[in-house]
PyMOL CGO cylinders between C-alpha atoms (Angstrom):
from pymol import cmd
from pymol.cgo import CYLINDER

trace = [
    CYLINDER, -7.20, 74.08, -8.48, -9.11, 77.18, -7.43, 0.3, 1, 1, 1, 1, 1, 1,
    CYLINDER, -9.11, 77.18, -7.43, -12.73, 77.88, -8.28, 0.3, 1, 1, 1, 1, 1, 1,
    CYLINDER, -12.73, 77.88, -8.28, -13.37, 81.58, -8.72, 0.3, 1, 1, 1, 1, 1, 1,
    CYLINDER, -13.37, 81.58, -8.72, -16.66, 83.36, -9.01, 0.3, 1, 1, 1, 1, 1, 1,
    CYLINDER, -16.66, 83.36, -9.01, -17.21, 85.51, -12.05, 0.3, 1, 1, 1, 1, 1, 1,
    CYLINDER, -17.21, 85.51, -12.05, -19.93, 87.41, -10.26, 0.3, 1, 1, 1, 1, 1, 1,
    CYLINDER, -19.93, 87.41, -10.26, -18.45, 90.20, -8.22, 0.3, 1, 1, 1, 1, 1, 1,
    CYLINDER, -18.45, 90.20, -8.22, -19.60, 90.34, -4.63, 0.3, 1, 1, 1, 1, 1, 1,
    CYLINDER, -19.60, 90.34, -4.63, -19.16, 93.81, -3.23, 0.3, 1, 1, 1, 1, 1, 1,
    CYLINDER, -19.16, 93.81, -3.23, -16.61, 94.53, -5.93, 0.3, 1, 1, 1, 1, 1, 1,
    CYLINDER, -16.61, 94.53, -5.93, -14.21, 91.61, -5.28, 0.3, 1, 1, 1, 1, 1, 1,
    CYLINDER, -14.21, 91.61, -5.28, -13.67, 88.11, -6.60, 0.3, 1, 1, 1, 1, 1, 1,
    CYLINDER, -13.67, 88.11, -6.60, -14.14, 85.47, -3.94, 0.3, 1, 1, 1, 1, 1, 1,
    CYLINDER, -14.14, 85.47, -3.94, -12.96, 81.88, -3.71, 0.3, 1, 1, 1, 1, 1, 1,
    CYLINDER, -12.96, 81.88, -3.71, -15.82, 79.38, -3.54, 0.3, 1, 1, 1, 1, 1, 1,
    CYLINDER, -15.82, 79.38, -3.54, -13.85, 77.14, -1.17, 0.3, 1, 1, 1, 1, 1, 1,
    CYLINDER, -13.85, 77.14, -1.17, -13.90, 79.82, 1.45, 0.3, 1, 1, 1, 1, 1, 1,
    CYLINDER, -13.90, 79.82, 1.45, -17.49, 80.85, 0.89, 0.3, 1, 1, 1, 1, 1, 1,
    CYLINDER, -17.49, 80.85, 0.89, -19.08, 77.46, 0.16, 0.3, 1, 1, 1, 1, 1, 1,
    CYLINDER, -19.08, 77.46, 0.16, -18.38, 74.77, 2.77, 0.3, 1, 1, 1, 1, 1, 1,
    CYLINDER, -18.38, 74.77, 2.77, -20.04, 72.18, 0.53, 0.3, 1, 1, 1, 1, 1, 1,
    CYLINDER, -20.04, 72.18, 0.53, -17.43, 72.54, -2.24, 0.3, 1, 1, 1, 1, 1, 1,
    CYLINDER, -17.43, 72.54, -2.24, -14.57, 72.33, 0.27, 0.3, 1, 1, 1, 1, 1, 1,
    CYLINDER, -14.57, 72.33, 0.27, -15.89, 69.05, 1.67, 0.3, 1, 1, 1, 1, 1, 1,
    CYLINDER, -15.89, 69.05, 1.67, -16.29, 67.63, -1.85, 0.3, 1, 1, 1, 1, 1, 1,
    CYLINDER, -16.29, 67.63, -1.85, -12.71, 68.60, -2.68, 0.3, 1, 1, 1, 1, 1, 1,
    CYLINDER, -12.71, 68.60, -2.68, -11.41, 66.88, 0.47, 0.3, 1, 1, 1, 1, 1, 1,
    CYLINDER, -11.41, 66.88, 0.47, -13.47, 63.74, -0.23, 0.3, 1, 1, 1, 1, 1, 1,
    CYLINDER, -13.47, 63.74, -0.23, -12.07, 63.49, -3.76, 0.3, 1, 1, 1, 1, 1, 1,
    CYLINDER, -12.07, 63.49, -3.76, -8.54, 63.71, -2.40, 0.3, 1, 1, 1, 1, 1, 1,
    CYLINDER, -8.54, 63.71, -2.40, -9.28, 61.06, 0.22, 0.3, 1, 1, 1, 1, 1, 1,
    CYLINDER, -9.28, 61.06, 0.22, -10.81, 58.79, -2.40, 0.3, 1, 1, 1, 1, 1, 1,
    CYLINDER, -10.81, 58.79, -2.40, -7.70, 59.08, -4.55, 0.3, 1, 1, 1, 1, 1, 1,
    CYLINDER, -7.70, 59.08, -4.55, -5.44, 58.18, -1.62, 0.3, 1, 1, 1, 1, 1, 1,
    CYLINDER, -5.44, 58.18, -1.62, -7.64, 55.23, -0.61, 0.3, 1, 1, 1, 1, 1, 1,
    CYLINDER, -7.64, 55.23, -0.61, -7.79, 54.06, -4.22, 0.3, 1, 1, 1, 1, 1, 1,
    CYLINDER, -7.79, 54.06, -4.22, -4.00, 54.13, -4.48, 0.3, 1, 1, 1, 1, 1, 1,
    CYLINDER, -4.00, 54.13, -4.48, -3.59, 52.21, -1.22, 0.3, 1, 1, 1, 1, 1, 1,
    CYLINDER, -3.59, 52.21, -1.22, -6.18, 49.64, -2.31, 0.3, 1, 1, 1, 1, 1, 1,
    CYLINDER, -6.18, 49.64, -2.31, -4.33, 49.12, -5.60, 0.3, 1, 1, 1, 1, 1, 1,
    CYLINDER, -4.33, 49.12, -5.60, -1.03, 48.59, -3.76, 0.3, 1, 1, 1, 1, 1, 1,
    CYLINDER, -1.03, 48.59, -3.76, -2.63, 46.02, -1.47, 0.3, 1, 1, 1, 1, 1, 1,
    CYLINDER, -2.63, 46.02, -1.47, -4.20, 44.20, -4.45, 0.3, 1, 1, 1, 1, 1, 1,
    CYLINDER, -4.20, 44.20, -4.45, -0.85, 44.13, -6.28, 0.3, 1, 1, 1, 1, 1, 1,
    CYLINDER, -0.85, 44.13, -6.28, 0.83, 42.69, -3.16, 0.3, 1, 1, 1, 1, 1, 1,
    CYLINDER, 0.83, 42.69, -3.16, -1.86, 40.01, -2.82, 0.3, 1, 1, 1, 1, 1, 1,
    CYLINDER, -1.86, 40.01, -2.82, -1.56, 39.12, -6.51, 0.3, 1, 1, 1, 1, 1, 1,
    CYLINDER, -1.56, 39.12, -6.51, 2.23, 38.86, -6.20, 0.3, 1, 1, 1, 1, 1, 1,
    CYLINDER, 2.23, 38.86, -6.20, 1.86, 36.59, -3.17, 0.3, 1, 1, 1, 1, 1, 1,
    CYLINDER, 1.86, 36.59, -3.17, -0.56, 34.35, -5.04, 0.3, 1, 1, 1, 1, 1, 1,
    CYLINDER, -0.56, 34.35, -5.04, 1.85, 34.13, -7.96, 0.3, 1, 1, 1, 1, 1, 1,
    CYLINDER, 1.85, 34.13, -7.96, 4.64, 33.11, -5.54, 0.3, 1, 1, 1, 1, 1, 1,
    CYLINDER, 4.64, 33.11, -5.54, 2.45, 30.39, -4.02, 0.3, 1, 1, 1, 1, 1, 1,
    CYLINDER, 2.45, 30.39, -4.02, 1.58, 29.12, -7.50, 0.3, 1, 1, 1, 1, 1, 1,
    CYLINDER, 1.58, 29.12, -7.50, 5.26, 29.09, -8.54, 0.3, 1, 1, 1, 1, 1, 1,
    CYLINDER, 5.26, 29.09, -8.54, 6.16, 27.09, -5.43, 0.3, 1, 1, 1, 1, 1, 1,
    CYLINDER, 6.16, 27.09, -5.43, 3.34, 24.59, -6.06, 0.3, 1, 1, 1, 1, 1, 1,
    CYLINDER, 3.34, 24.59, -6.06, 4.22, 24.24, -9.76, 0.3, 1, 1, 1, 1, 1, 1,
    CYLINDER, 4.22, 24.24, -9.76, 7.93, 23.77, -9.00, 0.3, 1, 1, 1, 1, 1, 1,
    CYLINDER, 7.93, 23.77, -9.00, 7.17, 21.06, -6.44, 0.3, 1, 1, 1, 1, 1, 1,
    CYLINDER, 7.17, 21.06, -6.44, 4.94, 19.19, -8.91, 0.3, 1, 1, 1, 1, 1, 1,
    CYLINDER, 4.94, 19.19, -8.91, 7.53, 19.50, -11.68, 0.3, 1, 1, 1, 1, 1, 1,
    CYLINDER, 7.53, 19.50, -11.68, 10.39, 18.32, -9.45, 0.3, 1, 1, 1, 1, 1, 1,
    CYLINDER, 10.39, 18.32, -9.45, 8.32, 15.39, -8.23, 0.3, 1, 1, 1, 1, 1, 1,
    CYLINDER, 8.32, 15.39, -8.23, 7.48, 14.33, -11.79, 0.3, 1, 1, 1, 1, 1, 1,
    CYLINDER, 7.48, 14.33, -11.79, 11.19, 14.53, -12.71, 0.3, 1, 1, 1, 1, 1, 1,
    CYLINDER, 11.19, 14.53, -12.71, 12.08, 12.36, -9.70, 0.3, 1, 1, 1, 1, 1, 1,
    CYLINDER, 12.08, 12.36, -9.70, 9.37, 9.85, -10.64, 0.3, 1, 1, 1, 1, 1, 1,
    CYLINDER, 9.37, 9.85, -10.64, 10.53, 9.67, -14.26, 0.3, 1, 1, 1, 1, 1, 1,
    CYLINDER, 10.53, 9.67, -14.26, 14.16, 9.27, -13.20, 0.3, 1, 1, 1, 1, 1, 1,
    CYLINDER, 14.16, 9.27, -13.20, 13.30, 6.48, -10.74, 0.3, 1, 1, 1, 1, 1, 1,
    CYLINDER, 13.30, 6.48, -10.74, 11.25, 4.69, -13.42, 0.3, 1, 1, 1, 1, 1, 1,
    CYLINDER, 11.25, 4.69, -13.42, 14.04, 5.09, -15.98, 0.3, 1, 1, 1, 1, 1, 1,
    CYLINDER, 14.04, 5.09, -15.98, 16.59, 3.69, -13.54, 0.3, 1, 1, 1, 1, 1, 1,
    CYLINDER, 16.59, 3.69, -13.54, 14.38, 0.76, -12.58, 0.3, 1, 1, 1, 1, 1, 1,
    CYLINDER, 14.38, 0.76, -12.58, 13.40, -0.12, -16.14, 0.3, 1, 1, 1, 1, 1, 1,
    CYLINDER, 13.40, -0.12, -16.14, 16.75, 0.38, -17.91, 0.3, 1, 1, 1, 1, 1, 1,
    CYLINDER, 16.75, 0.38, -17.91, 18.88, -0.84, -15.04, 0.3, 1, 1, 1, 1, 1, 1,
    CYLINDER, 18.88, -0.84, -15.04, 17.60, -4.43, -15.03, 0.3, 1, 1, 1, 1, 1, 1,
    CYLINDER, 17.60, -4.43, -15.03, 20.31, -7.07, -14.85, 0.3, 1, 1, 1, 1, 1, 1,
    CYLINDER, 20.31, -7.07, -14.85, 19.20, -9.42, -17.61, 0.3, 1, 1, 1, 1, 1, 1,
    CYLINDER, 19.20, -9.42, -17.61, 22.00, -11.92, -16.95, 0.3, 1, 1, 1, 1, 1, 1,
    CYLINDER, 22.00, -11.92, -16.95, 20.68, -12.45, -13.40, 0.3, 1, 1, 1, 1, 1, 1,
    CYLINDER, 20.68, -12.45, -13.40, 17.19, -13.03, -14.79, 0.3, 1, 1, 1, 1, 1, 1,
    CYLINDER, 17.19, -13.03, -14.79, 18.32, -15.60, -17.36, 0.3, 1, 1, 1, 1, 1, 1,
    CYLINDER, 18.32, -15.60, -17.36, 20.83, -17.23, -14.99, 0.3, 1, 1, 1, 1, 1, 1,
    CYLINDER, 20.83, -17.23, -14.99, 18.83, -17.50, -11.80, 0.3, 1, 1, 1, 1, 1, 1,
    CYLINDER, 18.83, -17.50, -11.80, 15.34, -16.32, -12.60, 0.3, 1, 1, 1, 1, 1, 1,
    CYLINDER, 15.34, -16.32, -12.60, 15.35, -13.52, -10.06, 0.3, 1, 1, 1, 1, 1, 1,
    CYLINDER, 15.35, -13.52, -10.06, 15.11, -9.91, -11.13, 0.3, 1, 1, 1, 1, 1, 1,
    CYLINDER, 15.11, -9.91, -11.13, 18.03, -7.78, -10.02, 0.3, 1, 1, 1, 1, 1, 1,
    CYLINDER, 18.03, -7.78, -10.02, 19.20, -4.28, -10.83, 0.3, 1, 1, 1, 1, 1, 1,
    CYLINDER, 19.20, -4.28, -10.83, 22.63, -3.34, -12.06, 0.3, 1, 1, 1, 1, 1, 1,
    CYLINDER, 22.63, -3.34, -12.06, 23.40, -0.57, -9.57, 0.3, 1, 1, 1, 1, 1, 1,
    CYLINDER, 23.40, -0.57, -9.57, 25.71, 1.45, -11.82, 0.3, 1, 1, 1, 1, 1, 1,
    CYLINDER, 25.71, 1.45, -11.82, 23.41, 1.32, -14.85, 0.3, 1, 1, 1, 1, 1, 1,
    CYLINDER, 23.41, 1.32, -14.85, 20.27, 2.14, -12.86, 0.3, 1, 1, 1, 1, 1, 1,
    CYLINDER, 20.27, 2.14, -12.86, 21.98, 5.04, -11.10, 0.3, 1, 1, 1, 1, 1, 1,
    CYLINDER, 21.98, 5.04, -11.10, 23.45, 6.45, -14.34, 0.3, 1, 1, 1, 1, 1, 1,
    CYLINDER, 23.45, 6.45, -14.34, 20.11, 6.26, -16.16, 0.3, 1, 1, 1, 1, 1, 1,
    CYLINDER, 20.11, 6.26, -16.16, 18.33, 8.10, -13.35, 0.3, 1, 1, 1, 1, 1, 1,
    CYLINDER, 18.33, 8.10, -13.35, 21.06, 10.74, -13.05, 0.3, 1, 1, 1, 1, 1, 1,
    CYLINDER, 21.06, 10.74, -13.05, 21.14, 11.32, -16.82, 0.3, 1, 1, 1, 1, 1, 1,
    CYLINDER, 21.14, 11.32, -16.82, 17.40, 11.90, -16.95, 0.3, 1, 1, 1, 1, 1, 1,
    CYLINDER, 17.40, 11.90, -16.95, 17.52, 14.38, -14.04, 0.3, 1, 1, 1, 1, 1, 1,
    CYLINDER, 17.52, 14.38, -14.04, 20.47, 16.23, -15.59, 0.3, 1, 1, 1, 1, 1, 1,
    CYLINDER, 20.47, 16.23, -15.59, 18.67, 16.48, -18.93, 0.3, 1, 1, 1, 1, 1, 1,
    CYLINDER, 18.67, 16.48, -18.93, 15.47, 17.83, -17.34, 0.3, 1, 1, 1, 1, 1, 1,
    CYLINDER, 15.47, 17.83, -17.34, 17.40, 20.35, -15.24, 0.3, 1, 1, 1, 1, 1, 1,
    CYLINDER, 17.40, 20.35, -15.24, 19.31, 21.62, -18.26, 0.3, 1, 1, 1, 1, 1, 1,
    CYLINDER, 19.31, 21.62, -18.26, 16.04, 22.08, -20.18, 0.3, 1, 1, 1, 1, 1, 1,
    CYLINDER, 16.04, 22.08, -20.18, 14.86, 24.33, -17.34, 0.3, 1, 1, 1, 1, 1, 1,
    CYLINDER, 14.86, 24.33, -17.34, 18.24, 26.06, -17.13, 0.3, 1, 1, 1, 1, 1, 1,
    CYLINDER, 18.24, 26.06, -17.13, 18.83, 24.98, -13.53, 0.3, 1, 1, 1, 1, 1, 1,
    CYLINDER, 18.83, 24.98, -13.53, 22.43, 24.54, -12.45, 0.3, 1, 1, 1, 1, 1, 1,
    CYLINDER, 22.43, 24.54, -12.45, 22.03, 24.70, -8.67, 0.3, 1, 1, 1, 1, 1, 1,
    CYLINDER, 22.03, 24.70, -8.67, 20.21, 21.57, -7.54, 0.3, 1, 1, 1, 1, 1, 1,
    CYLINDER, 20.21, 21.57, -7.54, 20.89, 18.58, -5.31, 0.3, 1, 1, 1, 1, 1, 1,
    CYLINDER, 20.89, 18.58, -5.31, 20.39, 15.05, -6.56, 0.3, 1, 1, 1, 1, 1, 1,
    CYLINDER, 20.39, 15.05, -6.56, 20.84, 11.83, -4.59, 0.3, 1, 1, 1, 1, 1, 1,
    CYLINDER, 20.84, 11.83, -4.59, 20.10, 8.55, -6.38, 0.3, 1, 1, 1, 1, 1, 1,
    CYLINDER, 20.10, 8.55, -6.38, 20.22, 5.26, -4.48, 0.3, 1, 1, 1, 1, 1, 1,
    CYLINDER, 20.22, 5.26, -4.48, 19.68, 1.73, -5.77, 0.3, 1, 1, 1, 1, 1, 1,
    CYLINDER, 19.68, 1.73, -5.77, 18.53, -1.39, -3.92, 0.3, 1, 1, 1, 1, 1, 1,
    CYLINDER, 18.53, -1.39, -3.92, 19.72, -4.04, -6.43, 0.3, 1, 1, 1, 1, 1, 1,
    CYLINDER, 19.72, -4.04, -6.43, 18.86, -7.29, -4.62, 0.3, 1, 1, 1, 1, 1, 1,
    CYLINDER, 18.86, -7.29, -4.62, 15.79, -9.35, -5.60, 0.3, 1, 1, 1, 1, 1, 1,
    CYLINDER, 15.79, -9.35, -5.60, 14.42, -8.89, -2.07, 0.3, 1, 1, 1, 1, 1, 1,
    CYLINDER, 14.42, -8.89, -2.07, 15.07, -5.14, -2.05, 0.3, 1, 1, 1, 1, 1, 1,
    CYLINDER, 15.07, -5.14, -2.05, 16.45, -3.90, 1.23, 0.3, 1, 1, 1, 1, 1, 1,
    CYLINDER, 16.45, -3.90, 1.23, 16.59, -0.71, 3.21, 0.3, 1, 1, 1, 1, 1, 1,
    CYLINDER, 16.59, -0.71, 3.21, 18.71, 2.42, 3.49, 0.3, 1, 1, 1, 1, 1, 1,
    CYLINDER, 18.71, 2.42, 3.49, 18.57, 4.28, 6.78, 0.3, 1, 1, 1, 1, 1, 1,
    CYLINDER, 18.57, 4.28, 6.78, 18.50, 8.07, 6.74, 0.3, 1, 1, 1, 1, 1, 1,
    CYLINDER, 18.50, 8.07, 6.74, 17.29, 8.23, 3.17, 0.3, 1, 1, 1, 1, 1, 1,
    CYLINDER, 17.29, 8.23, 3.17, 15.92, 10.57, 1.90, 0.3, 1, 1, 1, 1, 1, 1,
    CYLINDER, 15.92, 10.57, 1.90, 18.34, 12.92, 3.68, 0.3, 1, 1, 1, 1, 1, 1,
    CYLINDER, 18.34, 12.92, 3.68, 15.78, 15.70, 4.32, 0.3, 1, 1, 1, 1, 1, 1,
    CYLINDER, 15.78, 15.70, 4.32, 12.06, 15.68, 5.06, 0.3, 1, 1, 1, 1, 1, 1,
    CYLINDER, 12.06, 15.68, 5.06, 9.92, 15.72, 1.94, 0.3, 1, 1, 1, 1, 1, 1,
    CYLINDER, 9.92, 15.72, 1.94, 6.24, 16.44, 1.57, 0.3, 1, 1, 1, 1, 1, 1,
    CYLINDER, 6.24, 16.44, 1.57, 5.36, 13.56, -0.75, 0.3, 1, 1, 1, 1, 1, 1,
    CYLINDER, 5.36, 13.56, -0.75, 6.94, 10.68, 1.09, 0.3, 1, 1, 1, 1, 1, 1,
    CYLINDER, 6.94, 10.68, 1.09, 8.65, 9.63, 4.29, 0.3, 1, 1, 1, 1, 1, 1,
    CYLINDER, 8.65, 9.63, 4.29, 11.52, 11.79, 5.41, 0.3, 1, 1, 1, 1, 1, 1,
    CYLINDER, 11.52, 11.79, 5.41, 14.54, 11.17, 7.62, 0.3, 1, 1, 1, 1, 1, 1,
    CYLINDER, 14.54, 11.17, 7.62, 13.52, 7.60, 8.10, 0.3, 1, 1, 1, 1, 1, 1,
    CYLINDER, 13.52, 7.60, 8.10, 14.48, 4.37, 6.51, 0.3, 1, 1, 1, 1, 1, 1,
    CYLINDER, 14.48, 4.37, 6.51, 13.67, 3.74, 2.88, 0.3, 1, 1, 1, 1, 1, 1,
    CYLINDER, 13.67, 3.74, 2.88, 12.40, 0.18, 2.56, 0.3, 1, 1, 1, 1, 1, 1,
    CYLINDER, 12.40, 0.18, 2.56, 11.53, -1.87, -0.50, 0.3, 1, 1, 1, 1, 1, 1,
    CYLINDER, 11.53, -1.87, -0.50, 10.65, -5.52, -0.84, 0.3, 1, 1, 1, 1, 1, 1,
    CYLINDER, 10.65, -5.52, -0.84, 11.82, -5.56, -4.47, 0.3, 1, 1, 1, 1, 1, 1,
    CYLINDER, 11.82, -5.56, -4.47, 14.74, -4.12, -6.45, 0.3, 1, 1, 1, 1, 1, 1,
    CYLINDER, 14.74, -4.12, -6.45, 14.21, -0.37, -6.53, 0.3, 1, 1, 1, 1, 1, 1,
    CYLINDER, 14.21, -0.37, -6.53, 15.65, 3.02, -7.42, 0.3, 1, 1, 1, 1, 1, 1,
    CYLINDER, 15.65, 3.02, -7.42, 15.13, 6.06, -5.19, 0.3, 1, 1, 1, 1, 1, 1,
    CYLINDER, 15.13, 6.06, -5.19, 15.63, 9.63, -6.38, 0.3, 1, 1, 1, 1, 1, 1,
    CYLINDER, 15.63, 9.63, -6.38, 15.86, 12.61, -4.02, 0.3, 1, 1, 1, 1, 1, 1,
    CYLINDER, 15.86, 12.61, -4.02, 15.92, 16.16, -5.45, 0.3, 1, 1, 1, 1, 1, 1,
    CYLINDER, 15.92, 16.16, -5.45, 16.32, 19.64, -3.99, 0.3, 1, 1, 1, 1, 1, 1,
    CYLINDER, 16.32, 19.64, -3.99, 15.39, 22.38, -6.45, 0.3, 1, 1, 1, 1, 1, 1,
    CYLINDER, 15.39, 22.38, -6.45, 15.57, 26.13, -5.70, 0.3, 1, 1, 1, 1, 1, 1,
    CYLINDER, 15.57, 26.13, -5.70, 12.53, 28.29, -6.49, 0.3, 1, 1, 1, 1, 1, 1,
    CYLINDER, 12.53, 28.29, -6.49, 12.93, 32.02, -6.97, 0.3, 1, 1, 1, 1, 1, 1,
    CYLINDER, 12.93, 32.02, -6.97, 10.20, 34.33, -5.77, 0.3, 1, 1, 1, 1, 1, 1,
    CYLINDER, 10.20, 34.33, -5.77, 8.45, 37.06, -7.71, 0.3, 1, 1, 1, 1, 1, 1,
    CYLINDER, 8.45, 37.06, -7.71, 7.14, 39.31, -4.95, 0.3, 1, 1, 1, 1, 1, 1,
    CYLINDER, 7.14, 39.31, -4.95, 9.04, 38.01, -1.96, 0.3, 1, 1, 1, 1, 1, 1,
    CYLINDER, 9.04, 38.01, -1.96, 12.42, 38.61, -3.67, 0.3, 1, 1, 1, 1, 1, 1,
    CYLINDER, 12.42, 38.61, -3.67, 11.70, 42.32, -3.39, 0.3, 1, 1, 1, 1, 1, 1,
    CYLINDER, 11.70, 42.32, -3.39, 11.31, 41.88, 0.36, 0.3, 1, 1, 1, 1, 1, 1,
    CYLINDER, 11.31, 41.88, 0.36, 14.70, 40.21, 0.64, 0.3, 1, 1, 1, 1, 1, 1,
    CYLINDER, 14.70, 40.21, 0.64, 13.53, 36.62, 1.18, 0.3, 1, 1, 1, 1, 1, 1,
    CYLINDER, 13.53, 36.62, 1.18, 15.91, 33.88, 0.23, 0.3, 1, 1, 1, 1, 1, 1,
    CYLINDER, 15.91, 33.88, 0.23, 14.94, 31.47, -2.54, 0.3, 1, 1, 1, 1, 1, 1,
    CYLINDER, 14.94, 31.47, -2.54, 12.80, 28.58, -1.36, 0.3, 1, 1, 1, 1, 1, 1,
    CYLINDER, 12.80, 28.58, -1.36, 14.03, 25.02, -1.82, 0.3, 1, 1, 1, 1, 1, 1,
    CYLINDER, 14.03, 25.02, -1.82, 11.63, 22.29, -2.89, 0.3, 1, 1, 1, 1, 1, 1,
    CYLINDER, 11.63, 22.29, -2.89, 12.51, 18.79, -1.69, 0.3, 1, 1, 1, 1, 1, 1,
    CYLINDER, 12.51, 18.79, -1.69, 10.99, 15.70, -3.32, 0.3, 1, 1, 1, 1, 1, 1,
    CYLINDER, 10.99, 15.70, -3.32, 11.56, 11.96, -3.22, 0.3, 1, 1, 1, 1, 1, 1,
    CYLINDER, 11.56, 11.96, -3.22, 10.28, 9.24, -5.54, 0.3, 1, 1, 1, 1, 1, 1,
    CYLINDER, 10.28, 9.24, -5.54, 11.07, 5.58, -5.91, 0.3, 1, 1, 1, 1, 1, 1,
    CYLINDER, 11.07, 5.58, -5.91, 10.28, 2.87, -8.41, 0.3, 1, 1, 1, 1, 1, 1,
    CYLINDER, 10.28, 2.87, -8.41, 10.65, -0.86, -8.05, 0.3, 1, 1, 1, 1, 1, 1,
    CYLINDER, 10.65, -0.86, -8.05, 10.69, -3.90, -10.28, 0.3, 1, 1, 1, 1, 1, 1,
    CYLINDER, 10.69, -3.90, -10.28, 7.99, -6.42, -9.38, 0.3, 1, 1, 1, 1, 1, 1,
    CYLINDER, 7.99, -6.42, -9.38, 9.03, -10.08, -9.22, 0.3, 1, 1, 1, 1, 1, 1,
]
cmd.load_cgo(trace, "trace")
């Protein structure tokens, strides 16, 4: 945009940018402000996208953990071996029933979310005194012991889940989906 004088100076029209250094500096400052404003907006959008990705990861971990907890509770409560209770008085778990109940609940919750790619590992300690399984859960998890030995002093059901989380902003940068790993267990008190 050119600012022209309507007042002739010595018979010619002159450009204010060449005659007035003050207007030239103002023009340059406006252009710099626009560039800095654009860069600031891009940085703010990147920060907001990163915060959304962190929230999605946190929310997915909490959701997966609640699914694992519910599945472990369902397996422990519906998998009780009532014939062992009436016959000997000790509470036991029917391994197949407890495992099926836990797996069915996880499958139902995953289908509600539309997730097809997940890892589920359900283990049952059916004896009245519980027991232990070494190397379970198979991967380190944040909310529980990882790569150790799962111990329980009572009949229990353990549920390990790996759930993929897609990124919002980091997908554009070519990052692979993050996997959330959770473990929960539930026992039956004697």
